[in-house]
N, C-alpha and C positions, 0 to 999 in steps of 0.2 A: 541566682534564681531559687535554688532549693533551700536556702536558709530561711526563706519566708515560711517554710513548713514549721519552724520551731515555735512561732508565736511568741517570741521574746520581746521585751521592751526595746523599742528603737528610738533613739533620740537624735535630733537634728537641730541646728540653729533655727530652722523654720518651725514656728509653733504648730503649723498644720501637720507636721510630721511627728508630733508627740502623741503616739498611740499606745495606750496601755493594754497589754494582752491579758486575756482572761485565763484562768487555770484550765478551763475547758479546752482552750486552743492547744495547750500542751498535751492534754490527754488524747485529743483527737489526732494530733500529730504523731504521738507515740503509737497509737493503734494502727494508723495508716502505714507508718514506716515498718512496723513489725510485720503487718499483713503483707506489704509489698515485698519485703525481704524474704519472708518464709515461703511465700508462693512463687514469687518471681525469680529469685536467684537460682534455686534448684530446677525450677521449671524451664528457664532459658538454657541452663546447662544441659538438660535432658533433650531439648530441641536440637541444640548444637551436636550432641552425641549421636542423635538419631540420623541427622543429615550426614555426618562424617563417617559413621560406622555401619549404618543400616541401609541407607538409600543407595541402590545400585545405579539407577538412572536419574541424574540430577537435572531437573528442568530449571529454567530461568527463575520461576517462582520459588523453587527449592533453595537456590543459592541466595536469593534475596531474603528469604525467611531466615536463613543461617546468619546473614549479616545483621539482620534486625535483632535476632536473639543475642548475638555477641555484644551489640551496642547496649541492649537493655541489661544484660548481666553485668557488663562493665560499670554502668552507672549505678546499679544497685549495690555495688561494693562500697559506695559512699554512705549507705544507710547507717552503719554503726557509728560513723562520725557524728551524724545528726542526732542519733539516739543519745549519744554522750552529751551533746549540747543541750538536749531537752532535759537530761537528768541533772546537770549542774548549772544550767542557764549561763554558760560561759564558753566562748570559743577558745579552746586550749591548744590549737594545732598550728598557730602562726599565720602570718599574712600570706606566705607562699601557698599553703594548703587552702586558705580561704579563696584565693583567686583560682587555683587549679581545679578544685572540686566544683565550683560553680561554672567554671569554663567548660568542664567536661559534661556537666548536666545540660548546658546549652548546646554543646556539640551533639549530644544524644537526641535532643529535640529535632535538630536539623537533619541528622542522619535518618531518623525514623520517618519523617514526612517525605524526604526526597527518595528514600527507598520505596515508599508506597507510590510515589509518582512514577518510578521506574517500573514497578509492578503493573500499574495502570496502563502505562505506555506499551508494555509487552503484551498485555491482553488486547489492547486496541489493534496493535499490529497483527497479532495472531488471527483476529476475527475479520478485520477490515482490509489488511494488506498481507495476506498469507505468503505470497511469493517474496516480498521484501523481508518479511519476518524470518522466513527460512534462510534467506541469504545473510541476514544480520546475526542470527542466533548461532554464534560460534564462541568458543571460550575466550578468545582474545577480545572481542567486542564487549562481552559481558563483564570481564574482569576490568577492562578499561573504564567502563561506565561506573562500576562500583567504586573503583579507585577515585574517579572524578568526584563522586558524591562525598566520599570521606574527606578529600582535600577541600572541597567547597564548604562542607560543614565546619571544618576547623577554621576556615577564613571568615565565614559568616558569624561565628561565635566570638571573634576577637574583641568586640566592644565590651564583653563581660569582663575581660581582664583589666580594662581601663576604668570601669565604673563599679568595681567591687573591691573593698579593702577593709582591714580591721580598724575599729575605732574603740578606744577605751572611754567608758563613761566617766564623767567628772565626779570626783569625790567617792569613787567606788573602785573595786578591783575587777569589775566586769568588763570583758572585751567582747565586742560583737563583730561579726563578719557581715557587713551591710552594704547596700548601694550608696555611692557617693556621687552627687551631681553638684558641681560648683555653680551652675546656672540652669534655669528651667529649660533652656534650649537642649541641653544634654539629656534631660529627662525625656523630652519629647522625641529626640532622635533615637535613644536607646529602645524605648518601648514601641514606638511606631515602626522602626526598622525591624524589630523582633517579630511584631505581629504581621507585617507585610511579607517579609521573606520567610517567616516560619509558619505561616498559616494561609493568608489570603491568596498569594500568588500560587503556591503549590496546590492548594485545595481547589482553586478555580481550574487548574490544569487537570486535576483528578476527576472533577465533576464533568468536564468536557469530554475526557476520554471515555468515561463510563456511560455517559449519555449516548454516545455513538455505539458503544458495545451493546448496551441494552436494546437499542433499536435493531441491531443486527441479529441479536439472539432471538428476537421475537419473529424474525422472518422464518419461512418454511425450512430454510436450509440449516438453521441452527436451533431446532426445537429441543434437542437433547440437553440434559442437565450437564453443566460444566462445573466441575468441582473447584477448579482453580479460581474461577471468577467468584464463586460463593465464598471461598476462603479469603480472598483479597477484599471483598465487600465487608466481611466481618472485621478485618483489621482496620479498614478505613473508618467504619462506624465507631469502633472502640476509640480510635485516636481522636476522632471528632468530639465524641462525648466527653472525653477527659481533658481536652485542650481548649475547647471553645470558651468555658468560663474564665480560664487564665487569660486568654487574649481579650476578652471583653473587659476585664479589669485593667489590662494594659491600656486599652482605648479610653477607659474612664479616667485613668491617671494622666494620660496625655491631654485630655480635655481640661482636667483640673489644673494642670501645670500651665497650659497655653492661655487659659482664660483667668488664671490665678483665682480659682474658686476653692476656698479652704474646705468647704464641706465635701466637695468631690474628692479632693486629695485624701481627706481622712476616711471617707467611705472606701476608697480604693485600698488604702493601707490596712484598713480593718479587715477587708475581705481577702486580701492577697494571701495570708497564711493558709486559709482553708482551700482556696482554688489552686494554689501551688501544690499543696498536699494531694489534692485530687489529681492533678496532672502527673505528679510523681508516681501515682498508682498505675498509670498507663504502661509503665515499663514491666509490670508483672501480669497484666491481663491477657497478653497474647497466648501464652501457654494454656491458659484456661479455655480460650476460644478454640484452640487446636483440639483439645479434649472433646468439646462439644461437636466440632466439625467432623472428627474422626471416631465418634462414638460407635458407629456401625462396624468398625474394624476391631474394637477393643476385645470383644469376646473371642474372635478367631485368632487375632494376631498378638494379643497381649501387649507387652511393652514395645512391640514392633508396629503398633498401630500408627504411630507418627510417620514411619517410613512408608507404610501403605498409603496413607493420606497424601503425602508429598509425591509419591510415585504416580498417584492418580492424576496429579496436575500435568505430569509428562504425557500420559496417555490421552488426556483431554485435549492437549495442544496438538497431538498427532491426529486425533479424531477431527478437530476443527479443520486442520489443513487437508485431511483426506476428503472431508465433505466438500470443501471448497474446490479441490481439484476435480472431484467427481462431478460436481455441478458444472464446472468449466468444460470438462470433457463432454458431458451430456449436451451442454449448450452448443459446442462445436459440432457434435454429431447431428444435432437437430438442424443446424444451419446447412450442413452438408446434404442432409436428407432432403430438405426443402429445395435446395438448389438442384439436386438431381431430378426431383419430380418435375420442377419447372422446365429443365432442359428436355426431359422426356416428353412433356406436353408440347413443347415447341417442335420437337422432332416429328411427333405424330401429326401436328398441324401442318408442318411442311410437307410430309409424305402425303397427307390427305389432299393438299392443294395440288401437288404434282399429278395425282391420279385424276382429279377433276379436270385439270388442264389437258391431259392426254385424251380423256373421253371427249372433251369439247373439240379438240383438233380432229379426232377420228370421225366425229359426227359431221363436222364441216366438210371433210373430204368426201364422205358418203353423199352429202347433199350436192356437192359439185359434180360428182360422177353421175348422179341421177339426172341433174339438169342437162348435162352434156348428152346423155343417152336420149332424152326426150327431144332435144334439139336435132339430133341426127335423124331420128325417126320421122320427125315432121318434114 
């Protein structure tokens, strides 16, 4: 995946795959990789350090942010390899590294999107199903869920190992690490599978969760500002912005391969270096987002602002549960009060009826006595 960042010449027996890269593509790739590495690698290490050494109460959001930072920092370690490739226009690290590096880049994509799915699910449960959320929010469940995401990501990325290999260009000493598809069906399968499982399915799940969360937050019960939701929405927005162009090019290449339209194939291959570079930048943007989200803490907390921001997600989750529990208690109290009033009214009505009945009986007795007296007198 990430070798497309290089913008190097890629040759293939199919003439539609003969795409000549411009020098500007190399320069753009160098700028983006340097920027991604300089900002992203130390930034993600700082996030990991903040969570492990500064945060006292680690919420689910906090643990997921830690995993996201580790995944991004790990994939950014490959940046020096790609910078070397841009410098010499030759892959010097062998076939095993070719497959491994691109495989890990693909793993990072899946880990990132499915961690965001888990964040979204956690927010939905906290707002919509607080009792179930409280029951499920324990260390065992959280760690098992995160382990499941990592295992699933390694499995979903397996096609990258089969469709990526070194190729030496004829009559040159240039070796390229490039995608290899023996048939157009393989091209369709790889890119369609990557787009469906790496974007369409998880993003649909995320949108569904947050649509429900937003509706709940607009109700009277949740009018307070929830920092955890805001932070996760920023992460989702950044991921979408950086990865949508990449997956659109995937779809374009699938259409071109399926319909055998040479112009579409060439357009996809020409655009892929830039959109892949743009996607690669997504691994460095999250620490920048955390700085903006926690800007109000920087003056008071200094380098501990990240810990304050993430601890805020813990207090927000407790606040949401407290509000929901308070609302439930108030609802129960209201029902009990109404029932007590109704019972009181029934008792009063019954008492009033008994008094009227007694009066009527007394009146009847008096009338009978009067008539009897009159009869005796006559």
